C-alpha positions in Angstrom: -2.8 -18.6 7.2 -6.3 -18.1 5.6 -4.9 -15.9 2.8 -2.7 -18.7 1.5 -5.7 -21.0 1.3 -7.7 -18.3 -0.5 -4.9 -17.6 -3.0 -4.6 -21.3 -3.9 -8.4 -21.6 -4.3 -8.8 -18.5 -6.5 -5.7 -19.6 -8.5 -7.8 -22.4 -10.0 -9.2 -21.3 -13.3 -12.9 -22.1 -12.5 -12.9 -20.0 -9.3 -10.8 -17.2 -10.9 -13.3 -17.0 -13.8 -16.3 -17.1 -11.4 -14.7 -14.3 -9.3 -14.2 -12.0 -12.3 -17.6 -12.9 -13.8 -19.2 -11.8 -10.6 -17.0 -8.7 -10.1 -17.2 -7.5 -13.7 -20.3 -9.0 -15.3 -22.7 -9.4 -12.4 -22.4 -13.2 -12.5 -22.9 -13.6 -16.3 -20.7 -16.4 -17.6 -18.6 -14.3 -19.9 -15.1 -15.4 -18.8 -14.6 -19.2 -19.4 -12.1 -21.1 -17.2 -11.0 -22.9 -20.4 -10.1 -19.6 -22.0 -7.7 -18.5 -19.2 -3.9 -18.8 -19.6 -1.7 -18.4 -16.5 0.9 -15.8 -17.0 4.3 -15.3 -15.3 3.4 -13.2 -12.3 6.9 -11.8 -11.9 7.6 -8.5 -13.7 11.0 -7.1 -14.3 11.4 -3.7 -15.9 14.9 -2.3 -16.5 15.0 1.5 -16.4 17.7 3.1 -18.6 19.8 5.8 -17.3 21.1 8.9 -19.2 23.8 6.8 -21.0 21.3 4.1 -22.0 22.7 1.7 -19.5 20.4 0.1 -17.0 20.3 2.4 -14.0 17.6 0.6 -12.0 15.7 -2.7 -12.2 12.2 -2.9 -10.8 11.1 -6.3 -9.8 7.5 -7.1 -8.6 5.5 -10.3 -8.2 1.8 -10.3 -8.5 -0.4 -12.8 -6.6 -2.3 -14.0 -9.7 -2.1 -13.0 -13.4 -4.0 -14.6 -16.3 -4.7 -13.8 -19.9 -8.3 -14.1 -20.8 -10.3 -14.5 -23.9 -13.9 -13.1 -23.5 -16.8 -14.0 -25.6 -19.7 -11.5 -25.4 -22.5 -10.8 -27.8 -20.8 -12.6 -30.7 -17.5 -10.7 -30.2 -14.2 -11.9 -28.9 -12.1 -9.7 -26.6 -8.7 -10.2 -25.0 -7.4 -8.8 -21.7 -5.1 -9.5 -18.8 -6.6 -10.0 -15.3 -4.7 -9.6 -12.1 -5.8 -10.4 -8.6 -4.1 -9.1 -5.5 -5.0 -10.7 -2.2 -4.8 -8.6 1.0 -5.4 -9.7 4.5 -4.1 -6.4 5.9 -5.0 -2.9 4.7 -2.4 -1.6 2.3 -2.5 2.2 2.4 -0.7 2.6 -0.9 -2.7 -0.1 -2.8 -3.7 2.3 -5.7 0.0 3.0 -6.4 0.9 -0.7 -6.0 -1.8 -1.7 -8.6 -0.8 1.2 -10.9 2.8 -0.1 -10.9 1.7 -3.7 -11.6 -0.5 -2.5 -14.5 2.2 -0.2 -15.9 4.7 -3.0 -15.7 2.3 -5.3 -17.6 1.8 -2.6 -20.3 5.6 -2.1 -20.5 6.2 -5.8 -21.0 3.6 -5.9 -23.8 5.2 -2.9 -25.6 8.7 -4.3 -25.2 7.6 -7.7 -26.5 6.0 -6.1 -29.6 9.0 -3.9 -30.1 11.4 -6.8 -30.0 9.3 -8.7 -32.5 8.9 -5.7 -34.8 12.7 -5.0 -34.8 13.6 -8.6 -35.3 11.2 -9.0 -38.2 12.1 -5.7 -39.7 8.6 -4.3 -39.4 9.6 -0.8 -38.3 10.2 2.2 -40.5 12.7 4.8 -39.5 10.1 6.7 -37.4 9.1 3.6 -35.5 12.5 2.0 -35.0 13.5 3.9 -31.8 10.4 2.8 -29.9 9.8 -0.4 -31.9 6.1 0.2 -31.5 4.2 1.1 -34.6 1.0 3.1 -35.1 -1.1 0.0 -35.8 0.3 -2.0 -32.8 -2.1 -2.5 -29.9 -1.8 -3.9 -26.4 -4.2 -5.8 -24.1 -6.1 -4.0 -21.4 -4.9 -4.9 -17.9 -7.4 -5.1 -14.9 -6.2 -5.6 -11.4 -8.6 -6.3 -8.5 -7.7 -6.1 -4.9 -9.4 -8.9 -2.9 -9.5 -7.9 0.7 -9.8 -10.7 3.3 -9.0 -8.7 6.5 -10.9 -8.7 9.7 -11.6 -4.9 10.0 -13.3 -2.7 7.4 -11.0 -1.3 4.7 -10.2 2.3 5.6 -7.4 2.9 3.1 -7.6 4.8 -0.1 -9.3 3.1 -3.1 -8.0 5.6 -5.8 -4.8 7.4 -6.4 -6.5 10.8 -5.9 -7.5 9.7 -2.4 -3.8 9.5 -1.6 -2.8 13.0 -3.0 -2.4 16.2 -1.0 -4.8 18.9 -1.9 -3.6 20.8 -5.0 -4.6 23.3 -7.5 -7.8 22.4 -9.4 -6.1 22.7 -12.9 -3.2 20.5 -11.8 -5.6 18.0 -10.3 -7.6 17.7 -13.5 -4.4 16.6 -15.3 -3.6 13.8 -12.8 -4.7 10.4 -14.0 -6.6 8.6 -11.4 -6.2 4.9 -10.7 -8.7 2.7 -8.9 -7.5 -0.3 -6.9 -10.9 -2.1 -7.7 -11.4 -3.1 -4.1 -13.5 -6.2 -3.4 -13.9 -6.6 0.4 -15.5 -9.6 1.8 -16.5 -7.8 5.1 -18.0 -4.6 3.8 
């Protein structure tokens, strides 16, 4: 299947960097292949129940996930880049990408919290979450790479998926973009 060949090709750090440089930076060579680190693409988040026991486990596997170091205008930035390959239209793609990103953020917070608790870096206010005021997490960007044979007619934002609602409620809903890159549009 063509998508498997494409996934393997983009998985290479040079092509992955070129893709994101084109998508994000208009082709400027900001993301270097040598500064990409492959991350575990499987995310597992355990959701505690009312009695603090695990009531549900959410397990998702991304197509590609890499940590990147960006060098731009004399500054160094860090982020996590994800790529989701689609050869068919996924009509819930904004929600899928939102879940992937939320799981990446949750993993970062949990890793920092474990470190802080283990190394006694938390005061009594921080201890419950384990995350301190000065702690920071890396931004996560997921792009949907669509290789299908018909034009994408699915939603590209979370708000595209929602039923019509009251304007004041709508303003409070965070929108999520699936960052669609279609090769046929």
